[in-house]
N, C-alpha and C positions, 0 to 999 in steps of 0.2 A: 501064590505071588501075585500082587496087583499087575493087571495089564497097565502099562505107562503110555498116556498119550500126552504129546507136546504140542504147544501152539506158541506163537510169538506176536507180539503187539507193541508197537513203537510208534511215536508220533501220533496224530490225530485223525489219520484215515479211518481207522476202525474204533467204534466206541466200545463201552462195556458190554453192549447188547450182544455183540458177535460173539465175545467169549461165553456169556450167559447161555446164550442159545447153543453154542457148541457143546457146553457142558451137558444140557437137557437133551440134545439129540444123541450124545453118546450114551447117556444113561439109559435112554429107551432103546438103545439098538446094540447092547453088549451084554455079554454074561459076566456079572461082577465076579470078583472086586476089580476095581480099576480106579486110577488116579489121574487126573488132568492137571498137568503143570503148565502154568502161562508164565512166559518170560517177558517182562514188560516194565515200562518206565513209568506206568500210571496205573496204580491198583484201584483207583475210585470207581465205584459201582460194580464192581466184579463180585460175583456171588460167594459166599463163605466156602462153599465145597471145593472150589478151585484153589489150588496151592499156587500162589503167585511167588516167583522168584524174579531177581534183578535180571536186566538184559544181560547175556554173556558178553564179554569184551570180544570185538573182531580184531582188534590189535593192530589195524593198519588203516590208511586212508585209501579208500577205493576212488580211482579216478572218476571225476564228475561226468566224463563222457560214457561211461560204461552203464547200459541199462540193466534192468533185472533188480533182484530183491537180494542183494550180496550180504546185508546183515544176517541172513539165515544160516550163512557159513559158519558162524561163531558156534554153533551147535556140534560142528565136527571136532571140537577141541578134546585134548587129553582128558580133560575133567570138565564136568558139568554140575557144580554145586552139589557134589556128593552122590548124584544120581547114577544108577549102574544098570547094567543089563539092556534088554531089548526094548526099544521105544518106537512108538507110531507118531510121526508128524503129521498133523492136519492143519492146513491153511485156514485162516479165519473166514475166507469167503468161500466156504464149503457147505453143503447141505446134505446131511446123512438121511438116506431114505430107507435103508435096511440093515440087517446085522452086520457089524464089522468084526465079529470074530475071526473070520476067515483071514483078515489080514495079519493076524498074530500067529496063525497056524500055517499059513502058505510057506513053502520053501524052507530053507534051513536056517536056524538062529542066527547064525553069522552073516547071512546074505545082506545085502543092501538091495533093498525092491522099491521100485518106482512105477508109476504109470508110464507107458510109453508115449513121447510126444506125439500129439494127436496130427499137428500140421503137416510134418514130414515123417511119417512112421518109418520109412524105408531107410531112414538114417540111424535108426536105433539109438535115439537120443531119449533122455529122460524127461519127464514132466514131474516136478517135485512139489506139486500140491499136496500129495499124500505120499510119504515115504517111510520105510521102516529101516533101522539101522540098530547097531549095537552101541551104546554110549562109550566114547573113548576109544574104540577100536580103530578109527581113521583118523587120528589126530594130525598125522601129517598132512592132511588135507587143509587144514588151518594153519599149520607151520609153513607150508609151501607158499600160501596165499599172503602170509606175514612177510615172508622173505622176498616176494615179488608180487606187489598188488597189481603191476601191470598184467598179470594172467587175467584179470577182470576185463581188460580191453581185448585181449585176444580171444576169450571164450565168449566175451560179451553177457551172455546171461548165466547166472549161478549153475542152473541145471545142466548147461553143456559142459561146465567145469566138472560137476559130479560125474556125468557120463563118461566122460574122457579120462578122468584121473583116479577113480576109486580102483583101488588094487584088486584084481580079480574080476573087475567089471560089475555093472549093475544086473539085476534081474528085474523082470516086469510082471506086474500083477496081470491077471487075465483081463483081457480087454475090455470087457463088459463091465468090470466092477467100478471103475474110476471114470466118469463121463464129464465132458465140457458142455455147460449150458448152451453157450452161443452155438457151437458146433453140432452137437447131438441132440439138443431139445428143441432149439428154435426152427431149425430147418431153413432152406434157402429164402431169400429176400420175398419174393412174390408171395410164398405161402404165408408169411409173418401176418399179412393183413387179414387173413381168413382163417388162420388155424392157431388155436392156443398151444404155446409150447408143450411138447410132449415128455413124459418121465420113460426114458428107455427101460426096455425089459432087462432084468437081472442087475441094474445098477445098484451100487451100495452108496457111493458117494458122488455128488454132482458138485463140481466146482465152478467158480465163477471168476475166472481171471479177467481182468480189465472191466468193462462195463457191458451189461448191467450186472449190478449185484442182488442178491436175494431180496432185500426190501424193495428195490426198484421192479424186480420181477413180479412181485406180490401184486403191486398196483397198476404195473404196465407203463413203465417209463424207462427211458434209456439210462439215466444216470440221477443221481439226487439233484433235486432243483429243477430237473427238466419238466416241460408241460407235459401232461397226458393228453394226446392227440387222438382224434378218429383218423382211420386210414386217409380220408379226403384231406383233412387239416395237415396231416404228415405230409401229403405230396405236395400241398400247396406251399408249405414250408420249405422243403426241398427245392421246388421249382423257382421260388423266390431267391433262394441262396445262388441259383444258376444265374439268375438274370442279373443278379447283382456282382456276377463274377467270382464269387466265394467258392471254395470246394464244396462239392454236392454229393459225390460219389459214395463216400462212406457215410454221411448222414442219411442218404437214401436207403441203407439197410438198417437204420437204427430205429427200429419199430418193432414193439411185442404187445401182444394182448395181456391183460392181467393174468396171472397164473396162480390159480387156487392151490394146487398142490405143492407149491412153494411154501405157502402159508401154513398147511397142514404140518409140514415137517420143520419149519424154521421157528421153532417155539423154545423159550427157556425151560 
């Protein structure tokens, strides 16, 4: 039976290159057979090996004040375009660096398994950049959200909703498997001027929530369109913000060196 991997692409934030690179990284790091399904509102430019399906309907209006990526909750529906069985979801802003076979064999087939939230691990909350579930088994998750969209305001982020409401609770991957680029690769602010981001040992997938994304890390910029600065230029830029009375604490940390190993893995 095919290993099933899902991704979702809506709007203009991610171009087709993200889907194409995800497929290439999966193909190089999995024991076949496998299938990548992309739920999207725009199939343009996506390689033919990827099976594109429409975006599943969320079926409710999420309050504008709710942060997070709530359209992902549509994947929990009772039916998902005829797909069945266990599936692994991977966010498009991910870089696969070693075999992902273990994501399919870990735990029991009926388990919902996620990464543990890295920012506050003591809370035992999920991080849903990479998660595994059985399609259709937890349809009540979408039903409940449709009946009460205000749940989005209560839980704020969709991963908190998953952590708190999955019947039987979620399980977590081993901590070394799924790593956060900003937290686990870049290191603290002062080191970013002198050290290239490192690839953590035993990592399988590096996620890139927020900024930078993989293409930015490759060239050494914080976000698309940002200038690539030397450490001295970056410090001058931050000091100018401070002199002008603009926020400067977060920009102070927004520096990284070009990261060649990301370019090695992030390929179609």
